[in-house]
N, C-alpha and C positions, 0 to 999 in steps of 0.2 A: 553481526549479521547472522540471521538464523533462518531455519526452515519454519514456515508459519503454520502449516497444517499437514495432515496425512501421516503416513507411517514413520516419517523421520522428524516429525514435529518437535520443535524446541531445540534441535541440534544446531550447533553453530558451524559456520563455514569460514574457511580461511580465504585469503586472496582479495579482500575488500580494500586492503591498504597498499596493493601493488600499484606502482606508477602507471597511470593510464586507465585504471579500472574505476568504475563508478557504479556501485551496486544499486539495484532498484530498492527504494525505501519499502519497508514492510507494509505500510498502508497502501501503497501503490500496487505492490505485488498481490496483496490480499484482494484488492478490487479487480485486478486483471484476472486472477484465477476465478473469482466469482462470475466474471463475464464469460469465461470459456469453460466453466465447470462441466458442461455436458459433453465436451470434446476431449477431455484429458484422459479418461479411463481407456487403457489399451492403445493409446496413441503412439505414433512414431514421431519424435520431435527432433528439431534442429535448433540449437542455440548458436546462431551464426557468429556473433561478436561476443563470445562467451564471457569474457572478463571473469568475474567471480563465480560464474556458473549458477548464480542464484535462481534464475528463471528455469533453467534446465533441471536442476536438482529439485526445485519445487514441483515441477511436472512429474518427475519420477516419484516423489513422495506422495503425490496425489493419484498415482495409478498409471502413469504413462508406461508403455511397454519398453521403450528404448529412447535414448537421447544421444545425439551426436553433438559434441562440443567443438567449436572451431575458434581458435584465436592464434594470432601470429607470435605472441609474446611467450618465450619459453618459461619464464617465471610463472605466468598464468597457468600454463599447461601443467607445470609441476604442482601448483596449488590445487588445481582441479583433480588431479590423480590422488593427492593426499586427502581431499575431501571425500572422494569415492571410498577410499579405504577407511577413513574415520567414520563415515556414515554406515559402513558395511553394506553398500548398495549391491543388491543381487541382480537388478535389472541390467540389461545389455547397455553398455555405454561405449562410445568411441571418442577418442581425443585426438584432434588433428591440429598440428601446429603449421598453419599456412594462412595466407591471405584469403580473404573471403571470395575473391574472384577465382582463385585457383580451386578452392573448395567447391564452389558452385559448378565449375567445369567438370571436376571429378565426379560429382553427384550426377551430372547429366550423362557422362560416359557410363556410369554404373546403373543408370536408369532408376535412380532412387526417387521416391515421392514421399512427402511428409504430410502428416495431419496438422501439426503445429510448427510454425517457424517463428522463432523469437528474433527480432531485429532491435538491438539496443546498442548501436555503434557509438563511438566517441561523438559527442554533440557538435564539435567544431569542424567535422570532416565532411558533412553533407553526403553521407553514404547510403541513406535509405533509398533514394530514387534509383541510383545505379543497381543496388542490391535487388530491389523489387523488379526492376526491368529484366535483370538476368534470371531471377527466379521464374518469372513468367516466360521468358524466351526459352529457357531450358525445361519448362513444364515440370517443375519440382513440387508443386502443391497439388495434393490430392483434390478430387472434385469437391469434396465437402470440407476441405481443410481451411485453416485460419492462419493469417499472418498477423502477429502482434508487434506493433512498432512503438518504441519509446523514443521521444525526441524532445528538443527544446524549441528552436526557432526554425528549423528546417522546413522548407516548402517542397512539396512533391506532388506530381500528378501521375496517376497510374490507372490502368484499365482494370480496376478491381472495385468491388462494392464495399464501401466503408459501412460496417454494421454497428460500430460503437466508436465514440470519440469522447474522451474525458480529459479534463485538465486538473493537474495537481500542482498548485503553485506555478512554477515556471516550466514544469514538465507536462507533456501531452502523451496520451496513449490513444492509438488508433488500432482497431481490429478490422481486418479485411477478409473477404471471401471472394471466390470467383464470381 
C-alpha cells in the first residue's frame, strides 16, 4: 500500500496487514481524491476509523493542513505513528486510541469542526449510520465540509446531501455535504 499522489507520492505505508484493517484500494483512493480535489488543500481532516491511515495520509500528502487519526486498536496506532515518522510528515497530526463514539464526544467538547471526515469502518459492523448521526448531532462538519463513506452492503439514511456515489466491485463510496 502506498501514497498515490502529492508530496509523499510513492511512499509505502505499514499497517495494511494488521488484523481488522482493510486498506482502501489504490484505484478507489485515486477516484475519491479526484472527487474531493478542490476541498483537500489546507483542510482539517478526521480519519475516524483510521486502520492503515491510508485516507488521512493521502489527504496530508495532497495538501491537508492537519489530520486526526482515530482507531481503538493499539497495533494500528503504533503503525500510524511509524508511518508518520517514515514519511517525515511535517503537517500537524493527532493519533487517538479510542472508540469512535468516545472520540466524537471529545471533539464535541473541544468544539472541533472538520473540512473532511473519512468514514471507512469495518464492513460487518454497520457503523456508518451511527457515526453520521453523531457527527451531525455534535455539529462536527464545517458548513462547506465533506464526509466520505466507504462501505459494502450497509444501508443508512441521513439528513445530508449525497453529492457523489460510485461503485467499485463490491465497495461503494458516497460523499456527503450539509
